N, C-alpha and C positions, 0 to 999 in steps of 0.2 A: 312403261313401255305400250304406249296406245299404239304405234305402227306394228308392233309386235302381234298384239291381240287382235288388230284389222285385219294381218296376214293369216291368223290363227283361223279365223272366222271365215274369211274367203277357202283357204282350203276343204272348210265344212261344204261350201257350196261345191267345190270341186266333185266332191265326195259324192254328194248328193246327185249332181248332176250324172254320175257315172252309174249305168242300170245295175244297179244293187242285188236284184234276184240272181245274178250272174259272180257270186262274191268272189270264188275260184278260177278265175279267168286268166290266160298267161297272153303275152301279145299275140297279137296277129304273125303267122310264119311268115319268115321273112322279115321281119321288124322286129328283133329279139329285144327285150329291155336291155337300155345301155349302162351295164353293169358289171365292173372288171372283175370282180371275184363275189365270192360268197359271205365275205368275210369283212369288215371293216371298224375303223377305230373313231369313235364319236366324242365331238365335243360339244357341247348344250351350253345356251346362253337363256336364262330364264329373267334375269332383270338387271341392268346397268346404269344407275344413278348414281348421283354425286354421293359419297359415303356410303354405296351400297355395292356388294355383287355378289351375284347368285349365278351358279354355273355348276357345270361338271364333266364326268368323262368315262368314258363307256366302252363298250363293244357291241358289234350289232354281226347277228348271224344268220342268213338263209339257210333255214332247214328243210325248203320246200320253195318250188318257184311263186308262191304265193305269203309265205310264212316266214316271218324276221324273229328270230329273238334277241331281246338288249337286255343290257345289264348297266348298268349306270351308277358311278358312286360323285354325290352330287356334295358341294363346298356354298356356305353362306357366310357372310364378311359384311358387317355392320358397322360403321364408327360415323356419330353424328353431333355436331354441336351445334344447339341455337340460341335464340333468344327468344321468351314467349312472352308476345304483349306488351313486352320492353321494361318486366318487371321481375324475371326469374330466367334463371340461364339452366338450360336444359342439356346433360348429354347423356349419349348412348351408345353402350357398344354392345355387340352380340354375334357370335359365334354358332354353326349350325355345320352338322354332317349326316350324311345318308346315305343310303342303297337302295335301290329299287330295283326289279326283275319285270320287264314284260313281256308281252307276247304281240307281234304285228300280221292282222291280216289285211293283206292287200286286195284289192277289189280291181278291178277291171283296168287293165295295167297297158298303159301306150308308149314309145321308144323311151321319150325321155321323163314320162310323169308317173308316179303311182301312187295314188290313192290308199291311205289302210284308214281301218280302228284298230285300237290300242287297248290293250287291258293289262292290270297286273298287281303288284301289292309293292309294299316300300317298309320301311324303317328308317327313323331319324333321330337325332342326338341335339338339342342346341342349350346353349345357355344365353343369360343376358345378364347385363347391369345398367341400369336407367338412375341416375342422380338429377333431382333439380334443387338448384338453390335459389331461395329469395332472396330479397333485400333486406336491409335493417330493421325497417318498419313493419314487417310483416312478422306475426307471432311465432310462424313456422318457419324456419329458418334451412330446413334440408329435407328434403323426401328422397330415399333411396328404395329400390325396390330391384331386386336381386334374384333368380333362380333359373331353374334347368327345368327341363321336359323331355320327353321320348312319345314318339308316335308311330303308332301300328298304321297302316293307309293300307285301303284298296282304290285303287286308279284306272280310270277309263276316258277314253276321248277319241282325237280322230287327230289327223296329219295327211299331209301331203309331202311325197319326196321326189323332188326334182334334180336328173342327173345335169351336172353342168358340164361334167367330159365322164370316159370311162371309170376312171377312180377318184372321183370326188364328187359329193351329192350334199344336196341342202334342202332340208324339213322344215317345216313350219308344224308345230305339231301344239294341240292344247286338250288338258287333261283335266279332267275333274276329279274331287279328291275326296273322300268320306275317311275320318280315322277316327281313332282312339286313342285319346293323351293322356298322360299321368305325368303331372308335375308337383315339383316343392320350391317354395319362393318364403320371402321374408322381404316385408317393408318397413324400412326404419325411419321414423318420423323424430328429428332434432327439432327442441321448440327453443324458443329464446328466454322464456322464466317459466320453464316447466322440464319433469324428467323425460328422457329420450323413451318412446315406445315404440316395441317391435312387433309387428303380427304375422304370424307364420299365415303362409298360405296353400294347403295342399290339396291336391286331387284327383280325380279323373273324369276325363270330360269326353262326349262325341261330338264330335265337329265335320260338319261337311260345308265344301266351298267351291267355287266358281273355279277353283286351281288356278293353273300357270299356264302362261302361252311360252313355247320354249323352240329358241331357234338351235338347230340340229347343221352340223357340219361335219359328216361321215366319208373320212378316206378310206379306198377300200383296195387292199394288199393281196 
């Protein structure tokens, strides 16, 4: 989603262009922020490609003129089949579910535009299965990799919320993620003229990534 990522970096430019020393500044008197209420139902889209869907649903609550609290439930589904180098068929399926709690600190606000920085924590569970089938001339006939894992993460980033009307806003957001992951998996190799081998892959790892860009639609009620 290159367009979504570009939009998120545009959000960073707007955020930095606002006077950050005045972190908690409400809109000018007479020009209040165009927001119909202090609570909203939010829908997020993180990634939509052929065979992949990442998104979520949650709530947004404004607890002060400059601070919003957000809770989300995310879901990811992946189903891919492809031919690798014309010599092997690969199929992959994956499922993930997670939840996160974030706090948004909005900077200098305009009537329709509200830049913010955000931070919070999250937890997620995922399971996957990937099978590669090779041609009859290959000694390795099938490679199957399957497993599951759980992540505990800390997230921080930036975004901009734009109000289309009083009851609907659209936000572009990018979050950087640091996480501790515990996983349990097995790799099974099936050979043409040799016994099947099974390798277990268990362990804990620390990960830091550039994170995800999201498009968030909020409906205020």
